[in-house]
N, CA, C, O and the ligand as a Tripos MOL2 file, in Angstrom:
@<TRIPOS>MOLECULE
protein
  297   295    75     0     0
PROTEIN
NO_CHARGES

@<TRIPOS>ATOM
      1 N          -8.2910   -5.6710    1.7490 N.3       1 MET1
      2 CA         -7.2180   -5.9140    0.7950 C.3       1 MET1
      3 C          -7.3710   -4.9910   -0.4110 C.2       1 MET1
      4 O          -8.4650   -4.5350   -0.7430 O.2       1 MET1
      5 N          -6.2490   -4.7370   -1.0440 N.am      2 PHE2
      6 CA         -6.2420   -3.9260   -2.2530 C.3       2 PHE2
      7 C          -5.7560   -4.7830   -3.4150 C.2       2 PHE2
      8 O          -4.8490   -5.6020   -3.2690 O.2       2 PHE2
      9 N          -6.3710   -4.5780   -4.5570 N.am      3 ILE3
     10 CA         -6.0040   -5.3580   -5.7300 C.3       3 ILE3
     11 C          -5.5180   -4.4160   -6.8260 C.2       3 ILE3
     12 O          -6.0770   -3.3390   -7.0320 O.2       3 ILE3
     13 N          -4.4770   -4.8390   -7.5170 N.am      4 CYS4
     14 CA         -3.9750   -4.0670   -8.6560 C.3       4 CYS4
     15 C          -4.8750   -4.3590   -9.8500 C.2       4 CYS4
     16 O          -5.0330   -5.5140  -10.2470 O.2       4 CYS4
     17 N          -5.4610   -3.3180  -10.4190 N.am      5 ARG5
     18 CA         -6.3770   -3.5260  -11.5350 C.3       5 ARG5
     19 C          -5.6370   -3.9460  -12.7980 C.2       5 ARG5
     20 O          -6.2510   -4.4470  -13.7410 O.2       5 ARG5
     21 N          -4.3470   -3.7490  -12.8230 N.am      6 ASN6
     22 CA         -3.5770   -4.1310  -14.0120 C.3       6 ASN6
     23 C          -3.2260   -5.6140  -13.9990 C.2       6 ASN6
     24 O          -3.4710   -6.3140  -14.9820 O.2       6 ASN6
     25 N          -2.6520   -6.1060  -12.8940 N.am      7 CYS7
     26 CA         -2.1510   -7.4880  -12.8930 C.3       7 CYS7
     27 C          -2.8780   -8.3720  -11.8870 C.2       7 CYS7
     28 O          -2.5920   -9.5660  -11.7960 O.2       7 CYS7
     29 N          -3.8150   -7.8030  -11.1300 N.am      8 LYS8
     30 CA         -4.6680   -8.5410  -10.1950 C.3       8 LYS8
     31 C          -3.9280   -9.0830   -8.9620 C.2       8 LYS8
     32 O          -4.4830   -9.8920   -8.2190 O.2       8 LYS8
     33 N          -2.7070   -8.6520   -8.7450 N.am      9 SER9
     34 CA         -2.0500   -9.0670   -7.5080 C.3       9 SER9
     35 C          -2.6600   -8.2950   -6.3390 C.2       9 SER9
     36 O          -3.1970   -7.2000   -6.5040 O.2       9 SER9
     37 N          -2.5630   -8.8950   -5.1650 N.am     10 LYS10
     38 CA         -3.2310   -8.3270   -3.9960 C.3      10 LYS10
     39 C          -2.2210   -7.9400   -2.9270 C.2      10 LYS10
     40 O          -1.3890   -8.7420   -2.5030 O.2      10 LYS10
     41 N          -2.3190   -6.7080   -2.5150 N.am     11 ASP11
     42 CA         -1.5180   -6.2160   -1.3820 C.3      11 ASP11
     43 C          -0.0230   -6.4120   -1.5710 C.2      11 ASP11
     44 O           0.7130   -6.5840   -0.5990 O.2      11 ASP11
     45 N           0.4230   -6.3870   -2.8090 N.am     12 LYS12
     46 CA          1.8630   -6.4840   -3.0650 C.3      12 LYS12
     47 C           2.3210   -5.1400   -3.6170 C.2      12 LYS12
     48 O           2.1480   -4.8450   -4.7990 O.2      12 LYS12
     49 N           2.9000   -4.3460   -2.7510 N.am     13 PHE13
     50 CA          3.2480   -2.9970   -3.1910 C.3      13 PHE13
     51 C           4.4480   -2.4670   -2.4200 C.2      13 PHE13
     52 O           4.8060   -2.9470   -1.3450 O.2      13 PHE13
     53 N           5.0360   -1.4690   -3.0190 N.am     14 GLU14
     54 CA          6.0500   -0.6550   -2.3590 C.3      14 GLU14
     55 C           5.4980    0.7610   -2.2780 C.2      14 GLU14
     56 O           4.5660    1.1270   -2.9940 O.2      14 GLU14
     57 N           6.0850    1.5340   -1.4030 N.am     15 LEU15
     58 CA          5.6280    2.9100   -1.2580 C.3      15 LEU15
     59 C           6.5690    3.8750   -1.9580 C.2      15 LEU15
     60 O           7.7870    3.6930   -1.9620 O.2      15 LEU15
     61 N           5.9810    4.8970   -2.5460 N.am     16 MET16
     62 CA          6.7630    6.0020   -3.0880 C.3      16 MET16
     63 C           6.8290    7.0780   -2.0020 C.2      16 MET16
     64 O           5.8130    7.4580   -1.4200 O.2      16 MET16
     65 N           8.0210    7.5460   -1.7490 N.am     17 PHE17
     66 CA          8.1810    8.6380   -0.7940 C.3      17 PHE17
     67 C           8.4990    9.9130   -1.5610 C.2      17 PHE17
     68 O           9.1830    9.8900   -2.5840 O.2      17 PHE17
     69 N           7.9990   10.9970   -1.0580 N.am     18 SER18
     70 CA          8.3510   12.2540   -1.7100 C.3      18 SER18
     71 C           9.8340   12.5330   -1.4780 C.2      18 SER18
     72 O          10.3930   12.1430   -0.4540 O.2      18 SER18
     73 N          10.4630   13.2100   -2.4360 N.am     19 PRO19
     74 CA         11.9260   13.4120   -2.3450 C.3      19 PRO19
     75 C          12.3530   14.1490   -1.0820 C.2      19 PRO19
     76 O          13.4870   13.9920   -0.6280 O.2      19 PRO19
     77 N          11.4710   14.9400   -0.5200 N.am     20 ASP20
     78 CA         11.8570   15.6990    0.6660 C.3      20 ASP20
     79 C          11.4170   15.0210    1.9640 C.2      20 ASP20
     80 O          11.4910   15.6210    3.0360 O.2      20 ASP20
     81 N          10.9600   13.7710    1.8640 N.am     21 TYR21
     82 CA         10.6260   13.0460    3.0870 C.3      21 TYR21
     83 C          11.8900   12.8040    3.9060 C.2      21 TYR21
     84 O          12.9020   12.3400    3.3800 O.2      21 TYR21
     85 N          11.8240   13.1250    5.2050 N.am     22 GLN22
     86 CA         13.0300   13.1600    6.0190 C.3      22 GLN22
     87 C          13.3110   11.8600    6.7760 C.2      22 GLN22
     88 O          14.4160   11.6890    7.2910 O.2      22 GLN22
     89 N          12.3480   10.9430    6.8580 N.am     23 GLY23
     90 CA         12.5240    9.7660    7.7010 C.3      23 GLY23
     91 C          13.4320    8.7180    7.0810 C.2      23 GLY23
     92 O          14.0030    8.9220    6.0090 O.2      23 GLY23
     93 N          13.5550    7.5960    7.7710 N.am     24 LYS24
     94 CA         14.4320    6.5240    7.2900 C.3      24 LYS24
     95 C          13.7970    5.7010    6.1790 C.2      24 LYS24
     96 O          14.4830    4.9300    5.5080 O.2      24 LYS24
     97 N          12.4890    5.8590    5.9790 N.am     25 ARG25
     98 CA         11.7590    5.1580    4.9280 C.3      25 ARG25
     99 C          11.7050    3.6470    5.1740 C.2      25 ARG25
    100 O          11.6400    2.8650    4.2260 O.2      25 ARG25
    101 N          11.7320    3.2420    6.4370 N.am     26 SER26
    102 CA         11.5520    1.8220    6.7210 C.3      26 SER26
    103 C          10.0520    1.5330    6.7020 C.2      26 SER26
    104 O           9.2590    2.2210    7.3440 O.2      26 SER26
    105 N           9.6910    0.5070    5.9540 N.am     27 PHE27
    106 CA          8.2920    0.2620    5.6190 C.3      27 PHE27
    107 C           7.9770   -1.2060    5.8400 C.2      27 PHE27
    108 O           8.7370   -2.0810    5.4250 O.2      27 PHE27
    109 N           6.8510   -1.4740    6.4950 N.am     28 SER28
    110 CA          6.4100   -2.8550    6.6030 C.3      28 SER28
    111 C           4.8910   -2.8810    6.5570 C.2      28 SER28
    112 O           4.2410   -1.8520    6.7410 O.2      28 SER28
    113 N           4.3350   -4.0420    6.3140 N.am     29 GLN29
    114 CA          2.8870   -4.1670    6.2860 C.3      29 GLN29
    115 C           2.4680   -5.4470    6.9850 C.2      29 GLN29
    116 O           3.1940   -6.4410    6.9780 O.2      29 GLN29
    117 N           1.2750   -5.4100    7.5970 N.am     30 CYS30
    118 CA          0.7320   -6.6040    8.2410 C.3      30 CYS30
    119 C          -0.7850   -6.4580    8.2320 C.2      30 CYS30
    120 O          -1.3110   -5.4900    7.6830 O.2      30 CYS30
    121 N          -1.4910   -7.4150    8.8380 N.am     31 TYR31
    122 CA         -2.9420   -7.3510    8.9090 C.3      31 TYR31
    123 C          -3.3630   -7.2530   10.3640 C.2      31 TYR31
    124 O          -2.8220   -7.9440   11.2270 O.2      31 TYR31
    125 N          -4.3300   -6.3930   10.6260 N.am     32 ASN32
    126 CA         -4.8240   -6.2830   11.9920 C.3      32 ASN32
    127 C          -5.9030   -7.3340   12.2400 C.2      32 ASN32
    128 O          -6.1970   -8.1490   11.3650 O.2      32 ASN32
    129 N          -6.4970   -7.3110   13.4470 N.am     33 ASP33
    130 CA         -7.4470   -8.3770   13.7910 C.3      33 ASP33
    131 C          -8.7800   -8.2270   13.0700 C.2      33 ASP33
    132 O          -9.6320   -9.1110   13.1580 O.2      33 ASP33
    133 N          -8.9720   -7.1150   12.3560 N.am     34 LYS34
    134 CA        -10.1580   -6.9750   11.5000 C.3      34 LYS34
    135 C          -9.8680   -7.3890   10.0670 C.2      34 LYS34
    136 O         -10.7340   -7.2710    9.2010 O.2      34 LYS34
    137 N          -8.6620   -7.8700    9.8080 N.am     35 GLY35
    138 CA         -8.2930   -8.2810    8.4650 C.3      35 GLY35
    139 C          -7.9010   -7.1320    7.5630 C.2      35 GLY35
    140 O          -7.7230   -7.3160    6.3590 O.2      35 GLY35
    141 N          -7.7640   -5.9370    8.1400 N.am     36 GLU36
    142 CA         -7.3550   -4.7910    7.3410 C.3      36 GLU36
    143 C          -5.8370   -4.7460    7.2530 C.2      36 GLU36
    144 O          -5.1260   -5.1430    8.1760 O.2      36 GLU36
    145 N          -5.3670   -4.2560    6.1230 N.am     37 ILE37
    146 CA         -3.9250   -4.1030    6.0010 C.3      37 ILE37
    147 C          -3.4750   -2.8880    6.8160 C.2      37 ILE37
    148 O          -4.1150   -1.8360    6.8060 O.2      37 ILE37
    149 N          -2.3850   -3.0610    7.5010 N.am     38 GLU38
    150 CA         -1.7930   -1.9660    8.2570 C.3      38 GLU38
    151 C          -0.3840   -1.7210    7.7330 C.2      38 GLU38
    152 O           0.3880   -2.6510    7.4990 O.2      38 GLU38
    153 N          -0.0830   -0.4670    7.5600 N.am     39 ILE39
    154 CA          1.2450   -0.0760    7.0840 C.3      39 ILE39
    155 C           1.9820    0.6140    8.2290 C.2      39 ILE39
    156 O           1.4170    1.4460    8.9390 O.2      39 ILE39
    157 N           3.2300    0.2600    8.3900 N.am     40 THR40
    158 CA          4.0870    0.9480    9.3540 C.3      40 THR40
    159 C           5.1990    1.6570    8.5860 C.2      40 THR40
    160 O           5.9680    1.0210    7.8650 O.2      40 THR40
    161 N           5.2790    2.9540    8.7430 N.am     41 VAL41
    162 CA          6.3530    3.7380    8.1300 C.3      41 VAL41
    163 C           7.0840    4.4680    9.2430 C.2      41 VAL41
    164 O           6.5300    5.3430    9.9090 O.2      41 VAL41
    165 N           8.3260    4.0910    9.4270 N.am     42 ASP42
    166 CA          9.1650    4.7400   10.4430 C.3      42 ASP42
    167 C           8.4600    4.8050   11.8000 C.2      42 ASP42
    168 O           8.5040    5.8220   12.4920 O.2      42 ASP42
    169 N           7.8100    3.6980   12.1600 N.am     43 GLY43
    170 CA          7.1800    3.5990   13.4720 C.3      43 GLY43
    171 C           5.7590    4.1280   13.5300 C.2      43 GLY43
    172 O           5.0820    3.9520   14.5430 O.2      43 GLY43
    173 N           5.2940    4.7680   12.4740 N.am     44 TYR44
    174 CA          3.9330    5.2930   12.4320 C.3      44 TYR44
    175 C           3.0300    4.2640   11.7440 C.2      44 TYR44
    176 O           3.2650    3.8850   10.5970 O.2      44 TYR44
    177 N           1.9890    3.8160   12.4680 N.am     45 VAL45
    178 CA          1.1200    2.7490   11.9750 C.3      45 VAL45
    179 C          -0.2200    3.3320   11.5530 C.2      45 VAL45
    180 O          -0.8070    4.1370   12.2760 O.2      45 VAL45
    181 N          -0.7040    2.9270   10.3840 N.am     46 PHE46
    182 CA         -2.0020    3.4030    9.9300 C.3      46 PHE46
    183 C          -2.6180    2.4000    8.9720 C.2      46 PHE46
    184 O          -1.9310    1.5560    8.3960 O.2      46 PHE46
    185 N          -3.9410    2.5120    8.8140 N.am     47 VAL47
    186 CA         -4.6740    1.6970    7.8420 C.3      47 VAL47
    187 C          -4.8900    2.5620    6.6060 C.2      47 VAL47
    188 O          -5.6040    3.5620    6.6750 O.2      47 VAL47
    189 N          -4.2850    2.1950    5.4720 N.am     48 PRO48
    190 CA         -4.3960    3.0440    4.2850 C.3      48 PRO48
    191 C          -5.7820    2.9720    3.6590 C.2      48 PRO48
    192 O          -6.4160    1.9170    3.6700 O.2      48 PRO48
    193 N          -6.2550    4.0920    3.1130 N.am     49 ASP49
    194 CA         -7.4820    4.0570    2.3270 C.3      49 ASP49
    195 C          -7.1100    4.0280    0.8360 C.2      49 ASP49
    196 O          -5.9380    4.0860    0.4640 O.2      49 ASP49
    197 N          -8.1340    3.9380    0.0150 N.am     50 LEU50
    198 CA         -7.8770    3.7850   -1.4180 C.3      50 LEU50
    199 C          -7.1530    5.0090   -1.9910 C.2      50 LEU50
    200 O          -6.3120    4.8840   -2.8820 O.2      50 LEU50
    201 N          -7.4860    6.1670   -1.4770 N.am     51 ARG51
    202 CA         -6.8230    7.3840   -1.9590 C.3      51 ARG51
    203 C          -5.3340    7.3420   -1.6550 C.2      51 ARG51
    204 O          -4.5100    7.6920   -2.4990 O.2      51 ARG51
    205 N          -4.9910    6.9100   -0.4360 N.am     52 PHE52
    206 CA         -3.5710    6.7980   -0.1000 C.3      52 PHE52
    207 C          -2.8740    5.8310   -1.0470 C.2      52 PHE52
    208 O          -1.7910    6.1170   -1.5560 O.2      52 PHE52
    209 N          -3.5000    4.6950   -1.2750 N.am     53 MET53
    210 CA         -2.8770    3.6950   -2.1470 C.3      53 MET53
    211 C          -2.6080    4.2690   -3.5350 C.2      53 MET53
    212 O          -1.5320    4.0790   -4.1010 O.2      53 MET53
    213 N          -3.5920    4.9660   -4.0660 N.am     54 ASN54
    214 CA         -3.4380    5.4620   -5.4310 C.3      54 ASN54
    215 C          -2.5220    6.6720   -5.5190 C.2      54 ASN54
    216 O          -2.1570    7.0930   -6.6170 O.2      54 ASN54
    217 N          -2.1540    7.2250   -4.4000 N.am     55 GLU55
    218 CA         -1.1880    8.3280   -4.4190 C.3      55 GLU55
    219 C           0.2280    7.8580   -4.1060 C.2      55 GLU55
    220 O           1.1960    8.4960   -4.5190 O.2      55 GLU55
    221 N           0.3600    6.7420   -3.3760 N.am     56 HIS56
    222 CA          1.6770    6.4020   -2.8460 C.3      56 HIS56
    223 C           2.1480    4.9750   -3.1100 C.2      56 HIS56
    224 O           3.3270    4.6830   -2.9100 O.2      56 HIS56
    225 N           1.2810    4.0900   -3.5460 N.am     57 ALA57
    226 CA          1.6860    2.6880   -3.6460 C.3      57 ALA57
    227 C           1.9990    2.2910   -5.0880 C.2      57 ALA57
    228 O           1.2720    2.6380   -6.0180 O.2      57 ALA57
    229 N           3.0930    1.5620   -5.2470 N.am     58 VAL58
    230 CA          3.5160    1.0370   -6.5420 C.3      58 VAL58
    231 C           3.3450   -0.4720   -6.5030 C.2      58 VAL58
    232 O           3.7890   -1.1240   -5.5570 O.2      58 VAL58
    233 N           2.7070   -1.0310   -7.5180 N.am     59 CYS59
    234 CA          2.5480   -2.4780   -7.5590 C.3      59 CYS59
    235 C           3.9160   -3.1520   -7.6800 C.2      59 CYS59
    236 O           4.7240   -2.7990   -8.5390 O.2      59 CYS59
    237 N           4.1580   -4.1250   -6.8060 N.am     60 ARG60
    238 CA          5.4670   -4.7740   -6.7880 C.3      60 ARG60
    239 C           5.6500   -5.7170   -7.9770 C.2      60 ARG60
    240 O           6.7810   -6.0350   -8.3420 O.2      60 ARG60
    241 N           4.5600   -6.1610   -8.5790 N.am     61 TYR61
    242 CA          4.6780   -7.0780   -9.7140 C.3      61 TYR61
    243 C           4.7530   -6.3620  -11.0450 C.2      61 TYR61
    244 O           5.6340   -6.6490  -11.8550 O.2      61 TYR61
    245 N           3.8440   -5.4390  -11.2830 N.am     62 CYS62
    246 CA          3.7950   -4.8480  -12.6170 C.3      62 CYS62
    247 C           4.2980   -3.4110  -12.6350 C.2      62 CYS62
    248 O           4.4530   -2.8350  -13.7120 O.2      62 CYS62
    249 N           4.5570   -2.8170  -11.4730 N.am     63 GLY63
    250 CA          5.1230   -1.4860  -11.4330 C.3      63 GLY63
    251 C           4.1270   -0.3680  -11.6820 C.2      63 GLY63
    252 O           4.5170    0.7940  -11.7890 O.2      63 GLY63
    253 N           2.8520   -0.7000  -11.7730 N.am     64 GLN64
    254 CA          1.8490    0.3240  -12.0380 C.3      64 GLN64
    255 C           1.5590    1.1410  -10.7870 C.2      64 GLN64
    256 O           1.6520    0.6470   -9.6630 O.2      64 GLN64
    257 N           1.2070    2.3940  -11.0100 N.am     65 ILE65
    258 CA          0.6910    3.2390   -9.9420 C.3      65 ILE65
    259 C          -0.7100    3.6830  -10.3300 C.2      65 ILE65
    260 O          -1.1150    3.5380  -11.4840 O.2      65 ILE65
    261 N          -1.4420    4.2160   -9.3800 N.am     66 TYR66
    262 CA         -2.8020    4.7230   -9.6020 C.3      66 TYR66
    263 C          -3.7490    3.6240  -10.0800 C.2      66 TYR66
    264 O          -4.7560    3.9330  -10.7170 O.2      66 TYR66
    265 N          -3.4630    2.3650   -9.7990 N.am     67 MET67
    266 CA         -4.2820    1.2780  -10.3480 C.3      67 MET67
    267 C          -4.9340    0.4310   -9.2630 C.2      67 MET67
    268 O          -5.3840   -0.6800   -9.5450 O.2      67 MET67
    269 N          -4.9970    0.9190   -8.0500 N.am     68 TRP68
    270 CA         -5.5160    0.0910   -6.9710 C.3      68 TRP68
    271 C          -7.0190    0.1990   -6.8430 C.2      68 TRP68
    272 O          -7.6220    1.2320   -7.1340 O.2      68 TRP68
    273 N          -7.6130   -0.9090   -6.3940 N.am     69 ASP69
    274 CA         -9.0330   -0.9190   -6.0760 C.3      69 ASP69
    275 C          -9.2220   -1.7820   -4.8400 C.2      69 ASP69
    276 O          -8.3670   -2.6080   -4.5190 O.2      69 ASP69
    277 N         -10.3410   -1.5950   -4.1440 N.am     70 TYR70
    278 CA        -10.6260   -2.4970   -3.0440 C.3      70 TYR70
    279 C         -10.9380   -3.8860   -3.5880 C.2      70 TYR70
    280 O         -11.6420   -4.0330   -4.5870 O.2      70 TYR70
    281 N         -10.4060   -4.8970   -2.9190 N.am     71 ASP71
    282 CA        -10.7390   -6.2690   -3.2810 C.3      71 ASP71
    283 C         -11.8450   -6.7410   -2.3600 C.2      71 ASP71
    284 O         -11.5850   -7.1530   -1.2300 O.2      71 ASP71
    285 N         -13.0750   -6.6840   -2.8390 N.am     72 MET72
    286 CA        -14.2280   -6.9420   -1.9900 C.3      72 MET72
    287 C         -14.3630   -8.4250   -1.6290 C.2      72 MET72
    288 O         -15.0450   -8.7620   -0.6610 O.2      72 MET72
    289 N         -13.7370   -9.2920   -2.3780 N.am     73 GLU73
    290 CA        -13.8550  -10.7170   -2.0860 C.3      73 GLU73
    291 C         -12.8690  -11.1710   -1.0250 C.2      73 GLU73
    292 O         -12.8600  -12.3400   -0.6390 O.2      73 GLU73
    293 N         -12.0540  -10.2670   -0.5620 N.am     74 GLY74
    294 CA        -11.0670  -10.6210    0.4830 C.3      74 GLY74
    295 C         -10.0020  -11.4500   -0.1140 C.2      74 GLY74
    296 O          -9.0730  -11.8570    0.5840 O.2      74 GLY74
    297 ZN          0.0990   -4.8420  -10.7090 Zn       75 ZN75
@<TRIPOS>BOND
     1     1     2 1
     2     2     3 1
     3     3     4 2
     4     3     5 am
     5     5     6 1
     6     6     7 1
     7     7     8 2
     8     7     9 am
     9     9    10 1
    10    10    11 1
    11    11    12 2
    12    11    13 am
    13    13    14 1
    14    14    15 1
    15    15    16 2
    16    15    17 am
    17    17    18 1
    18    18    19 1
    19    19    20 2
    20    19    21 am
    21    21    22 1
    22    22    23 1
    23    23    24 2
    24    23    25 am
    25    25    26 1
    26    26    27 1
    27    27    28 2
    28    27    29 am
    29    29    30 1
    30    30    31 1
    31    31    32 2
    32    31    33 am
    33    33    34 1
    34    34    35 1
    35    35    36 2
    36    35    37 am
    37    37    38 1
    38    38    39 1
    39    39    40 2
    40    39    41 am
    41    41    42 1
    42    42    43 1
    43    43    44 2
    44    43    45 am
    45    45    46 1
    46    46    47 1
    47    47    48 2
    48    47    49 am
    49    49    50 1
    50    50    51 1
    51    51    52 2
    52    51    53 am
    53    53    54 1
    54    54    55 1
    55    55    56 2
    56    55    57 am
    57    57    58 1
    58    58    59 1
    59    59    60 2
    60    59    61 am
    61    61    62 1
    62    62    63 1
    63    63    64 2
    64    63    65 am
    65    65    66 1
    66    66    67 1
    67    67    68 2
    68    67    69 am
    69    69    70 1
    70    70    71 1
    71    71    72 2
    72    71    73 am
    73    73    74 1
    74    74    75 1
    75    75    76 2
    76    75    77 am
    77    77    78 1
    78    78    79 1
    79    79    80 2
    80    79    81 am
    81    81    82 1
    82    82    83 1
    83    83    84 2
    84    83    85 am
    85    85    86 1
    86    86    87 1
    87    87    88 2
    88    87    89 am
    89    89    90 1
    90    90    91 1
    91    91    92 2
    92    91    93 am
    93    93    94 1
    94    94    95 1
    95    95    96 2
    96    95    97 am
    97    97    98 1
    98    98    99 1
    99    99   100 2
   100    99   101 am
   101   101   102 1
   102   102   103 1
   103   103   104 2
   104   103   105 am
   105   105   106 1
   106   106   107 1
   107   107   108 2
   108   107   109 am
   109   109   110 1
   110   110   111 1
   111   111   112 2
   112   111   113 am
   113   113   114 1
   114   114   115 1
   115   115   116 2
   116   115   117 am
   117   117   118 1
   118   118   119 1
   119   119   120 2
   120   119   121 am
   121   121   122 1
   122   122   123 1
   123   123   124 2
   124   123   125 am
   125   125   126 1
   126   126   127 1
   127   127   128 2
   128   127   129 am
   129   129   130 1
   130   130   131 1
   131   131   132 2
   132   131   133 am
   133   133   134 1
   134   134   135 1
   135   135   136 2
   136   135   137 am
   137   137   138 1
   138   138   139 1
   139   139   140 2
   140   139   141 am
   141   141   142 1
   142   142   143 1
   143   143   144 2
   144   143   145 am
   145   145   146 1
   146   146   147 1
   147   147   148 2
   148   147   149 am
   149   149   150 1
   150   150   151 1
   151   151   152 2
   152   151   153 am
   153   153   154 1
   154   154   155 1
   155   155   156 2
   156   155   157 am
   157   157   158 1
   158   158   159 1
   159   159   160 2
   160   159   161 am
   161   161   162 1
   162   162   163 1
   163   163   164 2
   164   163   165 am
   165   165   166 1
   166   166   167 1
   167   167   168 2
   168   167   169 am
   169   169   170 1
   170   170   171 1
   171   171   172 2
   172   171   173 am
   173   173   174 1
   174   174   175 1
   175   175   176 2
   176   175   177 am
   177   177   178 1
   178   178   179 1
   179   179   180 2
   180   179   181 am
   181   181   182 1
   182   182   183 1
   183   183   184 2
   184   183   185 am
   185   185   186 1
   186   186   187 1
   187   187   188 2
   188   187   189 am
   189   189   190 1
   190   190   191 1
   191   191   192 2
   192   191   193 am
   193   193   194 1
   194   194   195 1
   195   195   196 2
   196   195   197 am
   197   197   198 1
   198   198   199 1
   199   199   200 2
   200   199   201 am
   201   201   202 1
   202   202   203 1
   203   203   204 2
   204   203   205 am
   205   205   206 1
   206   206   207 1
   207   207   208 2
   208   207   209 am
   209   209   210 1
   210   210   211 1
   211   211   212 2
   212   211   213 am
   213   213   214 1
   214   214   215 1
   215   215   216 2
   216   215   217 am
   217   217   218 1
   218   218   219 1
   219   219   220 2
   220   219   221 am
   221   221   222 1
   222   222   223 1
   223   223   224 2
   224   223   225 am
   225   225   226 1
   226   226   227 1
   227   227   228 2
   228   227   229 am
   229   229   230 1
   230   230   231 1
   231   231   232 2
   232   231   233 am
   233   233   234 1
   234   234   235 1
   235   235   236 2
   236   235   237 am
   237   237   238 1
   238   238   239 1
   239   239   240 2
   240   239   241 am
   241   241   242 1
   242   242   243 1
   243   243   244 2
   244   243   245 am
   245   245   246 1
   246   246   247 1
   247   247   248 2
   248   247   249 am
   249   249   250 1
   250   250   251 1
   251   251   252 2
   252   251   253 am
   253   253   254 1
   254   254   255 1
   255   255   256 2
   256   255   257 am
   257   257   258 1
   258   258   259 1
   259   259   260 2
   260   259   261 am
   261   261   262 1
   262   262   263 1
   263   263   264 2
   264   263   265 am
   265   265   266 1
   266   266   267 1
   267   267   268 2
   268   267   269 am
   269   269   270 1
   270   270   271 1
   271   271   272 2
   272   271   273 am
   273   273   274 1
   274   274   275 1
   275   275   276 2
   276   275   277 am
   277   277   278 1
   278   278   279 1
   279   279   280 2
   280   279   281 am
   281   281   282 1
   282   282   283 1
   283   283   284 2
   284   283   285 am
   285   285   286 1
   286   286   287 1
   287   287   288 2
   288   287   289 am
   289   289   290 1
   290   290   291 1
   291   291   292 2
   292   291   293 am
   293   293   294 1
   294   294   295 1
   295   295   296 2
@<TRIPOS>SUBSTRUCTURE
     1 MET1         2 RESIDUE 1 A MET
     2 PHE2         6 RESIDUE 1 A PHE
     3 ILE3        10 RESIDUE 1 A ILE
     4 CYS4        14 RESIDUE 1 A CYS
     5 ARG5        18 RESIDUE 1 A ARG
     6 ASN6        22 RESIDUE 1 A ASN
     7 CYS7        26 RESIDUE 1 A CYS
     8 LYS8        30 RESIDUE 1 A LYS
     9 SER9        34 RESIDUE 1 A SER
    10 LYS10       38 RESIDUE 1 A LYS
    11 ASP11       42 RESIDUE 1 A ASP
    12 LYS12       46 RESIDUE 1 A LYS
    13 PHE13       50 RESIDUE 1 A PHE
    14 GLU14       54 RESIDUE 1 A GLU
    15 LEU15       58 RESIDUE 1 A LEU
    16 MET16       62 RESIDUE 1 A MET
    17 PHE17       66 RESIDUE 1 A PHE
    18 SER18       70 RESIDUE 1 A SER
    19 PRO19       74 RESIDUE 1 A PRO
    20 ASP20       78 RESIDUE 1 A ASP
    21 TYR21       82 RESIDUE 1 A TYR
    22 GLN22       86 RESIDUE 1 A GLN
    23 GLY23       90 RESIDUE 1 A GLY
    24 LYS24       94 RESIDUE 1 A LYS
    25 ARG25       98 RESIDUE 1 A ARG
    26 SER26      102 RESIDUE 1 A SER
    27 PHE27      106 RESIDUE 1 A PHE
    28 SER28      110 RESIDUE 1 A SER
    29 GLN29      114 RESIDUE 1 A GLN
    30 CYS30      118 RESIDUE 1 A CYS
    31 TYR31      122 RESIDUE 1 A TYR
    32 ASN32      126 RESIDUE 1 A ASN
    33 ASP33      130 RESIDUE 1 A ASP
    34 LYS34      134 RESIDUE 1 A LYS
    35 GLY35      138 RESIDUE 1 A GLY
    36 GLU36      142 RESIDUE 1 A GLU
    37 ILE37      146 RESIDUE 1 A ILE
    38 GLU38      150 RESIDUE 1 A GLU
    39 ILE39      154 RESIDUE 1 A ILE
    40 THR40      158 RESIDUE 1 A THR
    41 VAL41      162 RESIDUE 1 A VAL
    42 ASP42      166 RESIDUE 1 A ASP
    43 GLY43      170 RESIDUE 1 A GLY
    44 TYR44      174 RESIDUE 1 A TYR
    45 VAL45      178 RESIDUE 1 A VAL
    46 PHE46      182 RESIDUE 1 A PHE
    47 VAL47      186 RESIDUE 1 A VAL
    48 PRO48      190 RESIDUE 1 A PRO
    49 ASP49      194 RESIDUE 1 A ASP
    50 LEU50      198 RESIDUE 1 A LEU
    51 ARG51      202 RESIDUE 1 A ARG
    52 PHE52      206 RESIDUE 1 A PHE
    53 MET53      210 RESIDUE 1 A MET
    54 ASN54      214 RESIDUE 1 A ASN
    55 GLU55      218 RESIDUE 1 A GLU
    56 HIS56      222 RESIDUE 1 A HIS
    57 ALA57      226 RESIDUE 1 A ALA
    58 VAL58      230 RESIDUE 1 A VAL
    59 CYS59      234 RESIDUE 1 A CYS
    60 ARG60      238 RESIDUE 1 A ARG
    61 TYR61      242 RESIDUE 1 A TYR
    62 CYS62      246 RESIDUE 1 A CYS
    63 GLY63      250 RESIDUE 1 A GLY
    64 GLN64      254 RESIDUE 1 A GLN
    65 ILE65      258 RESIDUE 1 A ILE
    66 TYR66      262 RESIDUE 1 A TYR
    67 MET67      266 RESIDUE 1 A MET
    68 TRP68      270 RESIDUE 1 A TRP
    69 ASP69      274 RESIDUE 1 A ASP
    70 TYR70      278 RESIDUE 1 A TYR
    71 ASP71      282 RESIDUE 1 A ASP
    72 MET72      286 RESIDUE 1 A MET
    73 GLU73      290 RESIDUE 1 A GLU
    74 GLY74      294 RESIDUE 1 A GLY
    75 ZN75       297 GROUP 0 **** ****
């Protein structure tokens, strides 16, 4: 799980797409059987790392970017 260091919400985010991204930008998230968050973007599934989060994820509650950290307590 990822936690917003600003407001402490967990795994609540939207993705920022670059302006020249060509896909439909359909985005969903779920958890795999290891408890890791999985992101699906236009059919492509991956497990984001902290670098990805801090480059692309916007906190859905407070709107902050670059504020993610791993939530070690699950
Ligand atoms: Zn936040």
